[in-house]
N, C-alpha and C positions, 0 to 999 in steps of 0.2 A: 465373091465374098457371101454367107449365109449367117446372121447372127440366132443364136443359140437362145431358144426363153427360158429364161432361168427361174427355175419352181421351186427353190428352195431360197430366193429372195423372199420371196410372200408365205414360204410354209417350210420351213426345218423340219418338222416332222414328217412330212412323206418320208416314206421309204422306197418307192417302187412310181413307176409312169409308164406308159406307154408313148411310143417317137416312133420317127420316120428317118430312115438311115441316107442323109444325105452326099456323103462321101466315104469312101475306106480308103486310106495311104499309108502312108510312109509317116506322117503327121501324127494319123489316130484315126480314130475314128469319130464321123462330124453327125450328131442327130439334131434334128427339130427343137425341143425342146429335150431337157432332162432334171432328172431332181441329185443327179453328181453336180457337187461344189472344185471345179479348181484351182489347185494353189493360188494363194494369192492373201494379201496383208496378214504374212506369216502364220497359215491355217495351211495345213497339207491335205492335198488332193486327195479327193474320195477314192474307193475302190467298190470292187461289188460284180453282179454281171451284166450282161444282155440278154435276153432269153431272145432264144432267135424261132423261128417254125421250126418244126418237126423234133420239136423235143433236144431240141441244140442248145448249148449255152459256152457264150465265150466271157472269159474273166477276163477286169476291168483293174492289170495294178497300178494304174493313179489317173488323174484328168488334171490335162493344165489346158492354159488359155493359150487359144488360138488368135489371126489377127480377125478386124472387123469385129467384134464379140461372139467369137468362134467357142466354145468346149471343146474340148477334145479328150478324148476318152481312150488313152491309151493299154492294150493290150498286152497280159500277162505274155512271158515267152512260149515258142512250143507250141503256138496254135495255127503255124500257118497254112496250113490244109483248109482249117472252117472260114480263117481270114480269102478264102482265095474263090471262095462260094457267096463273098458278101457282092448285094449290088446297089446300088443307089434306088430306093423305094419301098426295100423292105423295111416291116412293121417286124418292132422289136420291142420286147418289155425291159428297159433298165430299172433294177433292183441295189441298190447301194450297200457297201456290205454297214450293217447298221450297230453294228460292239462300238466298231471302228468310228463311223462319224457320231456318236451323241457320246463316246469319249469327247471329240473336239469340240461338242456341245459345250460340253458343262465347262473344258476349261478354258474354254473362251471364254464363255459368261463370267471363270471368275478371274479372268484375268482384269476383267473392267472392275470387278471389285476390288484388285490391287489398286488399281489409278484412284477409285476412290479414297483409299486407304494411305496411299501415298502420293499427295499431289504432284506433281514433277513432269516436264514433260518425259515422252516416252524414246527411248535411240535405239530398239529391233525390239523382237518379239520370235517365237516360235510357239505353236503349237502342234502338236503330235498325240497319237493317242497314247502314249505314255510321257508325257512328260509338258508341259509349258514353261516359257522363261520371257519375263519384261527384263531389259534394261532400260533402266532409269538413269539419266541425266541430273549426274547428282556429286556433291563428294560429303554428306551427310553419312555416318551411321544408321543403317536403320535395325530393330528391334526385333527381329524374329518370335519371341513370344506373343510379345506385344502383340506383329500384326497376324499374330497363327488365330491370336485370339477374337479379334477382327473381323475376319472369314467365316471361323465360327457363329459370330455374333448373324450376317449378316446371312449366311446363307440362312439358318434357323431363322430368321423375321418374313422368309418370305416374300423379299420383292416381285410385285412382278414388270416381266422382263419383256419389253413392246416395239417394235420401231416404225418409224414413217417415213416418211421421202418431203424433204424440204427443196430449194431449187440450187442453183451454182452460186447464186447469187444474195440469195439468203445468208448461203455458207459464207460466202466474202462478205458480207456484212457482220458475223462472227467471229470472228476465227480463232476468238476461248475456246470455241467449241471443240478446237481440233489438239489434240493431244502427242501425236506424233510427230518427232523428228523425223523420222528413215522413211516412211510408209504414206503417201499422198492420199487425203480421205480418196475411194471410186464414185467417181463420177462417169453419169451413161445420160445421155442423151436430155442434158441438163438439168438434172436431180440427184439428188446425194439421198443416199436413207442414213438415218440416225437412226441409231440404236440407244436405247431408254429403258433402267432399268430405276422403278419408282424411287422413287428419293436417295438418288443413289449417285448414280452416272449417268450421264448424259452426249454421246461422242458420237461423230459419224462411223461407220461400219459394215463392209458388207456380208461379214461372214456367219454362219450359224450360229444360233445357244436355243439354252434353256427356255424352256418359258416363264419360271420360277427361278429365282434365288435355290427353293430347297430342294429341284430338283440337281442339283450340282453332286448334294450328297457330301460324306465326310472328306475332306479336301484340305491339304498342309501344305506348308513352307519346308521343301526339303531342305534348302540352300540358301544362303545368300553370300554373293564375293563381291569383292571389289576388285572391277576390270581396267579399271584405270582409273587416273586423278578424279574423272569428273563422270565416271560410271557405274553404279549398281545394280549388278545384275541378281535378280528372286525367280527361283526355281521352282513351281509346283508343282505335287504328285498326287495321288489319290492313297486317303492314310484306308490302313491295313485293317481288314477288321481284328476286333478284338481290342 
């Protein structure tokens, strides 16, 4: 098995990269390195294109995790003739759908702000290009107006968003860093990625984020639901202009 170099882990602003095709089969296309984020941690996978020699373009509909650190690029249907021409060793240019990815980054960072405003364990999340949701393990009601004001304030304050790596042992020694009940922190090669929003939030996260809370832009809570006796679901959406 071949592990894929995950360029998005260090720089979520990268929109494209060169790579070498290692394998192309029914599981998907495997490159030696990629900017495509695979579905995981509640965040949807990236879509985009693989630009091939001869000005050919292969559309990628989704990205998923494979075995042993592999990242699999899943082609959109109807490209069988182009797929049949692919051979290992082919040089490609991987280019993400930036509009989709940037929406994921804005929403994912906003969910961290929401975690700071609602200091309760998280029991589920979903981050797409159209909305994001967090399920909080709690039975108290939530004030939609108050939370929207808190989000607007944290966005406007422009807090820096950075990441760093700690060892598995350091995480185990600080279990309070983990907020999620349903998703385990992404561990790889004995280390864990921490996402920090300066003065606001610090927790393990392998997803993609904006560099500053101001980059989230106008965002609002569209719905708060009582999903069960111990679950409150908060849904986020982008605020409409005007």
